[in-house]
C-alpha positions in Angstrom: 0.0 0.0 0.0 1.3 3.5 -0.8 0.2 6.3 1.4 -0.3 10.0 0.6 3.2 10.9 1.7 4.5 8.2 -0.7 5.6 5.9 2.1 5.0 2.3 1.2 4.1 -0.7 3.4 3.1 -4.3 2.8 0.1 -5.7 4.8 -1.5 -9.1 4.9 -4.9 -7.5 5.3 -6.5 -4.0 5.4 -9.8 -3.6 7.2 -11.7 -0.5 6.5 -14.7 0.5 8.6 -16.8 3.0 6.6 -19.8 3.2 8.9 -23.0 4.3 7.1 -21.1 5.9 4.2 -20.8 3.3 1.5 -19.6 5.4 -1.5 -16.2 3.8 -1.9 -15.3 5.2 -5.3 -12.7 7.7 -3.9 -11.1 4.9 -1.7 -10.9 2.4 -4.5 -10.5 4.4 -7.8 -8.6 1.7 -9.7 -11.0 -1.2 -8.8 -13.4 -2.1 -11.6 -16.5 -4.4 -11.6 -16.8 -4.2 -7.8 -18.8 -1.1 -7.0 -22.2 0.1 -8.2 -22.5 3.5 -10.0 -23.2 5.0 -6.5 -20.0 3.5 -5.1 -21.6 0.7 -3.1 -20.2 -2.8 -3.1 -22.0 -5.2 -5.5 -21.6 -8.2 -3.2 -21.2 -8.7 0.6 -19.7 -11.7 2.3 -18.5 -13.3 -1.0 -15.6 -13.1 -3.4 -15.7 -9.9 -5.5 -14.6 -9.3 -9.1 -11.2 -8.1 -7.6 -9.2 -11.0 -6.2 -8.5 -10.5 -2.6 -11.1 -7.8 -2.0 -14.0 -8.6 0.3 -16.9 -6.6 1.8 -18.8 -7.5 5.0 -22.0 -6.4 6.6 -23.8 -4.9 3.6 -26.6 -7.4 3.3 -29.8 -6.4 5.2 -31.1 -9.4 7.2 -34.5 -9.8 8.8 -32.9 -12.3 11.3 -30.5 -9.6 12.6 -27.6 -7.6 11.1 -25.0 -8.7 13.6 -25.9 -12.4 13.0 -25.5 -11.9 9.3 -22.2 -10.1 9.8 -20.9 -13.0 11.8 -21.8 -15.5 9.0 -20.2 -13.2 6.4 -17.1 -12.7 8.4 -16.6 -16.4 8.9 -17.1 -17.1 5.2 -14.7 -14.3 4.3 -12.1 -15.6 6.7 -12.2 -19.0 4.9 -12.0 -17.3 1.5 -9.1 -15.2 2.5 -7.1 -18.2 3.9 -7.7 -20.0 0.6 -6.8 -16.9 -1.4 -3.5 -16.3 0.5 -2.4 -19.9 0.1 -2.7 -19.8 -3.6 -2.1 -16.2 -4.7 0.1 -13.1 -4.4 -1.2 -10.0 -2.7 -4.0 -8.1 -4.6 -3.0 -5.4 -7.0 -5.1 -2.7 -5.2 -3.0 -2.8 -2.1 
């Protein structure tokens, strides 16, 4: 990842908590096929069109949002482990 001051750092994971603002176009300008025209992730809790990029907690659930987030987070953890075993770090980092 390259920061604004041009310092670079490698990370195994980056977790971004956006709260209720889901327009991610400015944060992920080089990512394609992942965000809607409004900047919202197209999928939550699954693999996206960008290898190594995952979103969690964006699916409304009548059985409880925290419950759904728990399911998604577990699923994403499994996907990330598989991804890291077989791939290099994603290009957007």
